[in-house]
MIDOSE-1310 file (N, C-alpha, C; in nm, 2 decimals, decimal comma, always signed):
residues 233
xxxx	+1,16/+1,75/+0,20/+1,07/+1,82/+0,10/+1,13/+1,66/-0,05; +0,98/+1,62/-0,10/+0,99/+1,54/-0,22/+1,05/+1,57/-0,32; +1,13/+1,47/-0,36/+1,16/+1,51/-0,56/+1,06/+1,52/-0,63; +1,10/+1,61/-0,72/+0,96/+1,61/-0,79/+1,02/+1,60/-0,96
xxxx	+0,92/+1,60/-1,08/+0,96/+1,62/-1,21/+0,93/+1,73/-1,22; +1,03/+1,89/-1,31/+1,03/+1,99/-1,34/+1,03/+2,01/-1,48; +0,90/+2,06/-1,57/+0,91/+2,05/-1,68/+0,93/+2,26/-1,68; +1,02/+2,25/-1,78/+1,02/+2,41/-1,84/+1,01/+2,42/-1,97
xxxx	+0,90/+2,43/-2,06/+0,88/+2,52/-2,17/+0,89/+2,61/-2,23; +0,89/+2,65/-2,34/+0,88/+2,80/-2,39/+0,98/+2,84/-2,50; +0,95/+2,94/-2,56/+1,05/+3,02/-2,69/+1,14/+3,03/-2,68; +1,23/+3,00/-2,80/+1,37/+3,01/-2,78/+1,45/+3,14/-2,74
xxxx	+1,56/+3,12/-2,68/+1,66/+3,25/-2,65/+1,57/+3,26/-2,52; +1,46/+3,25/-2,43/+1,41/+3,32/-2,29/+1,55/+3,28/-2,18; +1,62/+3,20/-2,19/+1,71/+3,19/-2,05/+1,63/+3,08/-1,99; +1,61/+2,96/-2,03/+1,53/+2,79/-2,00/+1,63/+2,76/-1,95
xxxx	+1,73/+2,73/-2,02/+1,82/+2,67/-1,96/+1,91/+2,71/-1,87; +1,94/+2,83/-1,86/+1,98/+2,90/-1,72/+1,91/+2,89/-1,63; +1,79/+2,90/-1,64/+1,73/+2,90/-1,53/+1,71/+2,74/-1,46; +1,68/+2,67/-1,53/+1,70/+2,53/-1,52/+1,82/+2,49/-1,47
xxxx	+1,94/+2,50/-1,50/+2,08/+2,46/-1,48/+2,06/+2,50/-1,31; +2,07/+2,62/-1,30/+2,04/+2,68/-1,15/+1,96/+2,65/-1,08; +1,87/+2,61/-1,11/+1,77/+2,55/-0,99/+1,81/+2,41/-0,99; +1,85/+2,36/-1,05/+1,89/+2,18/-1,06/+2,03/+2,18/-0,94
xxxx	+2,12/+2,31/-0,95/+2,28/+2,26/-0,90/+2,21/+2,33/-0,76; +2,06/+2,44/-0,72/+2,03/+2,50/-0,57/+1,95/+2,33/-0,52; +1,90/+2,29/-0,56/+1,82/+2,16/-0,54/+1,88/+2,04/-0,54; +2,00/+2,00/-0,57/+2,08/+1,88/-0,62/+1,99/+1,80/-0,72
xxxx	+1,91/+1,80/-0,84/+1,86/+1,77/-0,91/+1,91/+1,76/-1,01; +1,87/+1,64/-1,14/+1,96/+1,63/-1,22/+1,89/+1,72/-1,39; +2,00/+1,77/-1,41/+1,91/+1,85/-1,55/+1,92/+1,82/-1,66; +1,85/+1,80/-1,72/+1,82/+1,76/-1,90/+1,80/+1,87/-1,98
xxxx	+1,86/+1,92/-2,04/+1,90/+2,00/-2,15/+1,82/+1,95/-2,28; +1,67/+1,97/-2,32/+1,63/+1,88/-2,42/+1,69/+1,92/-2,55; +1,70/+2,10/-2,55/+1,73/+2,15/-2,61/+1,88/+2,16/-2,68; +1,91/+2,09/-2,58/+2,11/+2,09/-2,65/+2,10/+1,92/-2,72
xxxx	+2,02/+1,80/-2,66/+2,01/+1,74/-2,77/+1,98/+1,73/-2,90; +1,90/+1,86/-2,94/+1,85/+1,85/-3,07/+1,97/+1,93/-3,11; +2,02/+1,99/-3,08/+2,15/+2,09/-3,11/+2,27/+2,00/-3,14; +2,25/+1,91/-3,07/+2,37/+1,81/-3,10/+2,31/+1,72/-3,24
xxxx	+2,19/+1,66/-3,22/+2,17/+1,58/-3,36/+2,19/+1,69/-3,48; +2,16/+1,81/-3,49/+2,18/+1,88/-3,53/+2,32/+1,90/-3,57; +2,41/+1,91/-3,53/+2,56/+1,91/-3,53/+2,59/+1,79/-3,59; +2,59/+1,64/-3,54/+2,58/+1,56/-3,58/+2,59/+1,59/-3,76
xxxx	+2,49/+1,61/-3,79/+2,43/+1,60/-3,93/+2,52/+1,70/-4,00; +2,50/+1,83/-3,96/+2,62/+1,91/-4,00/+2,79/+1,83/-4,06; +2,80/+1,80/-3,95/+2,96/+1,74/-3,94/+2,97/+1,62/-4,04; +2,87/+1,57/-4,04/+2,83/+1,42/-4,17/+2,79/+1,45/-4,32
xxxx	+2,76/+1,56/-4,30/+2,74/+1,64/-4,48/+2,58/+1,60/-4,50; +2,55/+1,61/-4,40/+2,34/+1,57/-4,39/+2,27/+1,67/-4,43; +2,31/+1,79/-4,38/+2,25/+1,90/-4,39/+2,31/+2,01/-4,57; +2,27/+2,00/-4,61/+2,28/+2,17/-4,75/+2,37/+2,26/-4,70
xxxx	+2,48/+2,31/-4,66/+2,49/+2,46/-4,61/+2,47/+2,56/-4,73; +2,39/+2,56/-4,80/+2,36/+2,63/-4,87/+2,20/+2,62/-4,89; +2,16/+2,55/-4,93/+2,02/+2,52/-4,95/+1,91/+2,48/-4,80; +2,03/+2,42/-4,70/+1,96/+2,36/-4,58/+1,86/+2,23/-4,59
xxxx	+1,90/+2,20/-4,74/+1,79/+2,07/-4,72/+1,87/+2,00/-4,64; +1,81/+1,92/-4,57/+1,83/+1,79/-4,47/+1,81/+1,64/-4,61; +1,93/+1,58/-4,55/+1,87/+1,45/-4,59/+1,89/+1,35/-4,52; +1,76/+1,34/-4,49/+1,68/+1,27/-4,38/+1,68/+1,13/-4,40
xxxx	+1,72/+1,06/-4,50/+1,69/+0,89/-4,55/+1,81/+0,85/-4,47; +1,95/+0,97/-4,47/+2,09/+0,87/-4,41/+2,08/+0,95/-4,22; +2,02/+1,05/-4,20/+1,99/+1,08/-4,09/+1,91/+1,00/-4,00; +1,80/+0,93/-4,06/+1,72/+0,84/-4,02/+1,81/+0,75/-3,95
xxxx	+1,93/+0,68/-4,08/+1,94/+0,57/-4,09/+2,12/+0,58/-3,97; +2,09/+0,66/-3,95/+2,22/+0,70/-3,83/+2,14/+0,73/-3,67; +2,04/+0,74/-3,66/+2,00/+0,78/-3,56/+2,03/+0,66/-3,44; +2,04/+0,56/-3,47/+2,10/+0,45/-3,33/+2,21/+0,47/-3,31
xxxx	+2,31/+0,54/-3,39/+2,45/+0,61/-3,35/+2,48/+0,68/-3,28; +2,35/+0,77/-3,28/+2,35/+0,91/-3,19/+2,36/+0,91/-3,06; +2,42/+0,94/-2,99/+2,41/+0,91/-2,83/+2,45/+1,00/-2,76; +2,34/+1,12/-2,65/+2,38/+1,22/-2,63/+2,36/+1,20/-2,44
xxxx	+2,46/+1,26/-2,38/+2,50/+1,24/-2,18/+2,50/+1,37/-2,18; +2,49/+1,39/-2,05/+2,57/+1,54/-1,97/+2,62/+1,49/-1,86; +2,74/+1,56/-1,85/+2,84/+1,54/-1,76/+2,88/+1,64/-1,67; +2,86/+1,65/-1,53/+2,90/+1,80/-1,45/+3,02/+1,81/-1,47
xxxx	+3,04/+1,94/-1,48/+3,11/+2,05/-1,53/+3,18/+2,12/-1,39; +3,31/+2,03/-1,33/+3,32/+2,11/-1,18/+3,37/+2,29/-1,18; +3,40/+2,29/-1,30/+3,44/+2,45/-1,32/+3,35/+2,53/-1,34; +3,26/+2,48/-1,40/+3,13/+2,58/-1,41/+3,00/+2,56/-1,33
xxxx	+3,02/+2,43/-1,30/+2,90/+2,43/-1,16/+2,78/+2,32/-1,24; +2,76/+2,36/-1,38/+2,65/+2,30/-1,42/+2,73/+2,15/-1,53; +2,61/+2,11/-1,58/+2,64/+1,95/-1,70/+2,68/+2,02/-1,83; +2,77/+1,95/-1,86/+2,82/+2,00/-2,00/+2,75/+1,86/-2,13
xxxx	+2,73/+1,94/-2,24/+2,65/+1,86/-2,38/+2,76/+1,75/-2,39; +2,77/+1,63/-2,41/+2,79/+1,52/-2,48/+2,79/+1,45/-2,57; +2,83/+1,42/-2,74/+2,76/+1,37/-2,80/+2,88/+1,22/-2,88; +2,82/+1,15/-2,85/+2,88/+1,04/-2,86/+3,03/+0,98/-2,79
xxxx	+3,01/+1,05/-2,63/+3,12/+1,07/-2,58/+3,26/+1,18/-2,62; +3,19/+1,25/-2,69/+3,27/+1,39/-2,71/+3,21/+1,52/-2,66; +3,30/+1,60/-2,62/+3,19/+1,75/-2,55/+3,21/+1,83/-2,65; +3,03/+1,83/-2,66/+3,07/+1,94/-2,78/+2,97/+2,06/-2,74
xxxx	+2,97/+2,09/-2,62/+2,90/+2,21/-2,53/+2,92/+2,33/-2,60; +2,98/+2,36/-2,69/+3,03/+2,52/-2,75/+3,00/+2,49/-2,84; +2,99/+2,37/-2,94/+2,97/+2,33/-3,04/+2,88/+2,43/-3,09; +2,77/+2,32/-3,03/+2,60/+2,36/-3,06/+2,55/+2,50/-3,02
xxxx	+2,65/+2,56/-3,00/+2,58/+2,68/-2,92/+2,59/+2,83/-3,06; +2,68/+2,75/-3,12/+2,66/+2,85/-3,24/+2,57/+2,93/-3,32; +2,57/+3,03/-3,38/+2,46/+3,08/-3,49/+2,45/+3,00/-3,61; +2,53/+2,92/-3,63/+2,55/+2,83/-3,77/+2,43/+2,70/-3,68
xxxx	+2,44/+2,63/-3,60/+2,38/+2,53/-3,54/+2,24/+2,55/-3,50; +2,21/+2,69/-3,52/+2,11/+2,75/-3,47/+1,99/+2,79/-3,56; +2,07/+2,81/-3,68/+1,95/+2,84/-3,76/+1,92/+2,72/-3,85; +2,02/+2,60/-3,82/+1,97/+2,44/-3,90/+1,84/+2,38/-3,79
xxxx	+1,89/+2,42/-3,66/+1,80/+2,28/-3,55/+1,68/+2,31/-3,53; +1,58/+2,44/-3,59/+1,42/+2,37/-3,55/+1,41/+2,30/-3,65; +1,41/+2,29/-3,80/+1,38/+2,16/-3,95/+1,46/+2,06/-3,88; +1,57/+2,07/-3,84/+1,59/+1,89/-3,74/+1,44/+1,86/-3,64
xxxx	+1,43/+1,95/-3,55/+1,39/+1,94/-3,44/+1,18/+1,88/-3,47; +1,20/+1,93/-3,62/+1,06/+1,89/-3,72/+1,01/+1,76/-3,73; +1,16/+1,66/-3,76/+1,17/+1,51/-3,79/+1,09/+1,45/-3,66; +0,98/+1,34/-3,73/+0,94/+1,27/-3,64/+0,99/+1,17/-3,57
xxxx	+1,10/+1,12/-3,66/+1,22/+1,03/-3,60/+1,31/+1,06/-3,48; +1,37/+1,23/-3,52/+1,39/+1,26/-3,48/+1,34/+1,32/-3,34; +1,22/+1,33/-3,32/+1,17/+1,36/-3,19/+1,15/+1,23/-3,09; +1,14/+1,12/-3,17/+1,06/+1,00/-3,10/+1,21/+0,95/-3,03
xxxx	+1,30/+0,97/-3,10/+1,44/+0,90/-3,07/+1,50/+0,97/-2,89; +1,50/+1,10/-2,97/+1,54/+1,20/-2,83/+1,43/+1,21/-2,74; +1,32/+1,19/-2,74/+1,18/+1,15/-2,65/+1,22/+1,01/-2,58; +1,24/+0,94/-2,62/+1,26/+0,76/-2,57/+1,45/+0,82/-2,49
xxxx	+1,52/+0,87/-2,52/+1,60/+0,90/-2,44/+1,63/+0,99/-2,32; +1,53/+1,10/-2,31/+1,52/+1,19/-2,22/+1,36/+1,09/-2,12; +1,33/+1,00/-2,13/+1,25/+0,91/-2,07/+1,35/+0,86/-1,98; +1,43/+0,78/-2,07/+1,51/+0,71/-2,00/+1,60/+0,78/-1,90
xxxx	+1,61/+0,88/-1,90/+1,69/+0,99/-1,85/+1,61/+1,04/-1,72; +1,55/+1,08/-1,74/+1,43/+1,12/-1,60/+1,29/+0,99/-1,56; +1,38/+0,87/-1,56/+1,31/+0,81/-1,47/+1,26/+0,82/-1,33; +1,32/+0,85/-1,29/+1,36/+0,88/-1,11/+1,33/+1,04/-1,05
xxxx	+1,25/+1,04/-1,01/+1,20/+1,22/-0,97/+1,31/+1,29/-0,94; +1,33/+1,42/-0,92/+1,45/+1,48/-0,89/+1,48/+1,54/-1,01; +1,45/+1,56/-1,08/+1,48/+1,64/-1,23/+1,38/+1,73/-1,28; +1,52/+1,79/-1,36/+1,42/+1,92/-1,45/+1,51/+1,94/-1,58
xxxx	+1,38/+1,96/-1,67/+1,39/+1,94/-1,80/+1,36/+2,06/-1,88; +1,40/+2,16/-1,97/+1,40/+2,22/-2,03/+1,39/+2,19/-2,21; +1,22/+2,27/-2,30/+1,26/+2,24/-2,46/+1,13/+2,33/-2,47; +1,07/+2,26/-2,57/+0,92/+2,32/-2,67/+0,83/+2,22/-2,58
xxxx	+0,81/+2,10/-2,55/+0,74/+2,01/-2,55/+0,77/+1,88/-2,43; +0,79/+1,94/-2,31/+0,81/+1,89/-2,22/+0,74/+1,84/-2,15; +0,59/+1,95/-2,14/+0,50/+1,96/-2,03/+0,37/+1,92/-2,13; +0,37/+1,89/-2,24/+0,32/+1,86/-2,30/+0,29/+1,71/-2,33
xxxx	+0,45/+1,66/-2,38/+0,49/+1,53/-2,45/+0,51/+1,44/-2,36; +0,67/+1,51/-2,32/+0,79/+1,40/-2,27/+0,73/+1,32/-2,14; +0,68/+1,44/-2,06/+0,61/+1,42/-1,89/+0,50/+1,47/-1,89; +0,38/+1,46/-1,92/+0,26/+1,55/-1,90/+0,24/+1,52/-1,77
xxxx	+0,30/+1,45/-1,69/+0,27/+1,41/-1,58/+0,34/+1,49/-1,46; +0,41/+1,60/-1,53/+0,54/+1,61/-1,42/+0,45/+1,75/-1,28; +0,52/+1,73/-1,19/+0,44/+1,78/-1,09/+0,43/+1,92/-1,09; +0,54/+2,01/-1,14/+0,53/+2,11/-1,22/+0,60/+2,15/-1,32
xxxx	+0,49/+2,25/-1,42/+0,56/+2,30/-1,55/+0,51/+2,42/-1,56; +0,62/+2,49/-1,63/+0,64/+2,62/-1,64/+0,64/+2,66/-1,79; +0,57/+2,74/-1,88/+0,59/+2,78/-1,97/+0,63/+2,98/-1,96; +0,78/+2,96/-2,01/+0,88/+3,09/-2,05/+0,84/+3,15/-2,15
xxxx	+0,84/+3,27/-2,15/+0,78/+3,34/-2,27/+0,89/+3,48/-2,21; +0,89/+3,58/-2,33/+0,97/+3,70/-2,37/+0,96/+3,78/-2,48; +0,98/+3,92/-2,54/+0,94/+3,95/-2,61/+1,05/+3,95/-2,74; +1,02/+3,90/-2,86/+1,15/+3,85/-2,93/+1,25/+3,90/-2,93
xxxx	+1,22/+4,08/-2,92/+1,34/+4,17/-2,94/+1,43/+4,16/-2,81; +1,38/+4,10/-2,68/+1,45/+4,11/-2,57/+1,55/+3,99/-2,54; +1,47/+3,92/-2,64/+1,55/+3,78/-2,66/+1,66/+3,75/-2,75; +1,65/+3,84/-2,87/+1,71/+3,85/-2,93/+1,83/+3,95/-2,92
xxxx	+1,84/+4,01/-2,82/+1,95/+4,09/-2,76/+2,03/+4,04/-2,67; +1,94/+3,94/-2,59/+2,04/+3,85/-2,51/+2,10/+3,75/-2,57; +2,05/+3,69/-2,65/+2,12/+3,60/-2,79/+2,28/+3,67/-2,85; +2,23/+3,78/-2,87/+2,36/+3,89/-2,94/+2,45/+3,91/-2,84
xxxx	+2,43/+3,94/-2,69/+2,48/+3,95/-2,57/+2,61/+3,88/-2,53; +2,50/+3,73/-2,54/+2,56/+3,61/-2,52/+2,69/+3,57/-2,64; +2,66/+3,57/-2,74/+2,76/+3,57/-2,82/+2,85/+3,63/-2,88; +2,82/+3,76/-2,85/+2,99/+3,89/-2,84/+3,04/+3,83/-2,74
xxxx	+2,99/+3,80/-2,61/+3,09/+3,78/-2,51/+3,15/+3,65/-2,50; +3,13/+3,56/-2,57/+3,23/+3,48/-2,64/+3,35/+3,51/-2,77; +3,32/+3,63/-2,76/+3,40/+3,67/-2,90/+3,38/+3,64/-3,05; +3,20/+3,60/-3,02/+3,16/+3,53/-3,21/+3,10/+3,66/-3,23
xxxx	+3,13/+3,69/-3,44/+3,11/+3,80/-3,48/+2,94/+3,77/-3,50; +2,85/+3,85/-3,46/+2,71/+3,83/-3,54/+2,65/+3,97/-3,56; +2,52/+3,92/-3,58/+2,48/+4,09/-3,63/+2,34/+4,06/-3,54; +2,23/+4,17/-3,53/+2,17/+4,17/-3,42/+2,02/+4,15/-3,45
xxxx	+2,02/+4,20/-3,63/+1,91/+4,18/-3,72/+1,90/+4,05/-3,75; +2,02/+3,99/-3,78/+2,00/+3,81/-3,81/+1,97/+3,74/-3,70; +2,05/+3,75/-3,58/+1,96/+3,73/-3,46/+1,82/+3,73/-3,47; +1,75/+3,88/-3,44/+1,63/+3,89/-3,44/+1,51/+3,80/-3,55
xxxx	+1,57/+3,75/-3,68/+1,50/+3,73/-3,73/+1,50/+3,55/-3,78; +1,65/+3,51/-3,69/+1,62/+3,40/-3,63/+1,54/+3,30/-3,56; +1,51/+3,47/-3,45/+1,48/+3,43/-3,32/+1,29/+3,41/-3,38; +1,24/+3,45/-3,43/+1,12/+3,49/-3,50/+1,05/+3,35/-3,57
xxxx	+1,16/+3,38/-3,71/+1,17/+3,23/-3,76/+1,15/+3,07/-3,65; +1,23/+3,07/-3,59/+1,22/+3,00/-3,49/+1,08/+2,99/-3,41; +1,04/+3,09/-3,39/+0,92/+3,06/-3,30/+0,80/+3,05/-3,39; +0,80/+3,07/-3,53/+0,72/+3,03/-3,65/+0,72/+2,87/-3,70
xxxx	+0,85/+2,81/-3,70/+0,87/+2,69/-3,67/+0,80/+2,59/-3,57; +0,83/+2,63/-3,46/+0,84/+2,59/-3,34/+0,66/+2,58/-3,31; +0,60/+2,67/-3,33/+0,48/+2,70/-3,32/+0,36/+2,60/-3,41; +0,42/+2,58/-3,53/+0,36/+2,54/-3,68/+0,36/+2,43/-3,70
xxxx	+0,51/+2,31/-3,63/+0,51/+2,22/-3,67/+0,46/+2,14/-3,64; +0,39/+1,96/-3,72/+0,32/+1,93/-3,68/+0,35/+1,82/-3,55; +0,41/+1,78/-3,51/+0,49/+1,71/-3,45/+0,51/+1,79/-3,31; +0,46/+1,75/-3,23/+0,48/+1,81/-3,10/+0,49/+1,98/-3,09
xxxx	+0,39/+2,04/-3,16/+0,41/+2,14/-3,20/+0,43/+2,27/-3,01; +0,50/+2,35/-3,02/+0,50/+2,42/-2,92/+0,40/+2,50/-2,86; +0,32/+2,51/-2,75/+0,18/+2,47/-2,70/+0,23/+2,49/-2,55; +0,15/+2,53/-2,50/+0,17/+2,60/-2,33/+0,04/+2,47/-2,26
xxxx	+0,11/+2,38/-2,18/+0,03/+2,33/-2,16/-0,09/+2,38/-2,02; -0,20/+2,32/-2,06/-0,33/+2,37/-1,97/-0,25/+2,39/-1,82; -0,22/+2,30/-1,75/-0,14/+2,33/-1,63/-0,03/+2,42/-1,60; +0,03/+2,46/-1,70/+0,15/+2,52/-1,71/+0,12/+2,69/-1,61
xxxx	+0,24/+2,68/-1,57/+0,24/+2,84/-1,47/+0,31/+2,94/-1,58; +0,29/+3,05/-1,63/+0,33/+3,17/-1,75/+0,43/+3,22/-1,66; +0,53/+3,24/-1,74/+0,63/+3,36/-1,66/+0,69/+3,45/-1,81; +0,65/+3,54/-1,80/+0,72/+3,64/-1,90/+0,84/+3,69/-1,79
xxxx	+0,95/+3,65/-1,85/+1,07/+3,72/-1,77/+1,16/+3,81/-1,90; +1,05/+3,90/-1,93/+1,13/+4,00/-2,02/+1,13/+4,13/-1,95; +1,13/+4,14/-1,83/+1,16/+4,25/-1,73/+1,25/+4,20/-1,62; +1,29/+4,09/-1,62/+1,31/+4,06/-1,47/+1,47/+4,04/-1,46
xxxx	+1,57/+3,98/-1,40/+1,67/+3,99/-1,35/+1,72/+3,81/-1,34; +1,82/+3,76/-1,39/+1,79/+3,60/-1,36/+1,81/+3,57/-1,21; +1,85/+3,64/-1,12/+1,80/+3,64/-0,98/+1,67/+3,65/-0,94; +1,61/+3,74/-1,01/+1,42/+3,79/-1,01/+1,39/+3,64/-0,98
xxxx	+1,38/+3,60/-1,12/+1,34/+3,44/-1,19/+1,35/+3,36/-1,08; +1,53/+3,35/-1,08/+1,55/+3,23/-1,01/+1,43/+3,22/-0,87; +1,46/+3,34/-0,78/+1,44/+3,36/-0,67/+1,22/+3,31/-0,66; +1,15/+3,32/-0,78/+0,99/+3,33/-0,83/+1,06/+3,21/-0,79
xxxx	+1,14/+3,10/-0,88/+1,11/+2,97/-1,00/+1,13/+2,86/-0,83; +1,24/+2,94/-0,68/+1,31/+2,84/-0,65/+1,14/+2,85/-0,54; +1,06/+2,94/-0,51/+0,95/+2,95/-0,42/+0,88/+2,88/-0,46; +0,85/+2,87/-0,61/+0,72/+2,81/-0,66/+0,79/+2,63/-0,62
xxxx	+0,90/+2,63/-0,62/+0,91/+2,45/-0,66/+0,96/+2,41/-0,53; +0,94/+2,45/-0,43/+0,93/+2,42/-0,28/+0,78/+2,43/-0,24; +0,66/+2,51/-0,30/+0,57/+2,49/-0,21/+0,49/+2,39/-0,31; +0,52/+2,35/-0,45/+0,48/+2,25/-0,52/+0,52/+2,17/-0,48
xxxx	+0,65/+2,07/-0,44/+0,72/+1,95/-0,34/+0,63/+1,97/-0,23; +0,62/+2,02/-0,16/+0,55/+2,07/-0,02/+0,40/+1,99/-0,02; +0,35/+2,04/-0,14/+0,25/+2,01/-0,15/+0,23/+1,83/-0,20; +0,30/+1,81/-0,24/+0,30/+1,67/-0,31/+0,33/+1,56/-0,21
x	+0,36/+1,61/-0,10/+0,43/+1,50/-0,01/+0,28/+1,42/+0,11
């Protein structure tokens, strides 16, 4: 079976990363978590005082000047069977998943110079086939020629509940209404930004996983991947 490029786009908190990581593990593909890359830039900016915690104002001049110093990579974690995110050689997988980072990531991701730098890194990582990427503009901007494109969606309420369950399972104190508001705000920002807005590629297959279990969607995606890969031989 030929190796292909798989692009998974969609709304926040749809389970795109879990889906992509599981599929990559099963196929032996390389998984590139593009959302984690933008979260890492956000975390870097927060750690270096480039985001005002009160107003949310971003010091774009300082951040732009620092982009050449921001290097993101992924390393396989044998304990979890999945890759962890590293920022300049330091593991940040857990630190970038907090609500604090979530509340600032969309404005960072709208910045043209940030997207340009991240897309360049993503394309470099995915030069060879046998890669899976998930994000907001993988099928439309990063890899428009990907053999398989999936657009994942679910209701905002269900996505907020999933995020709430994920955070509470980690022992974090959180509020469902606050998370729902964050999900809705991110949807609006992602869909209305000037640069690479969240849109479905014309040839993308839509997956509404509102009422699907992880095993169900995984079986669906694996079957589809094998069909597309076989057709490309």
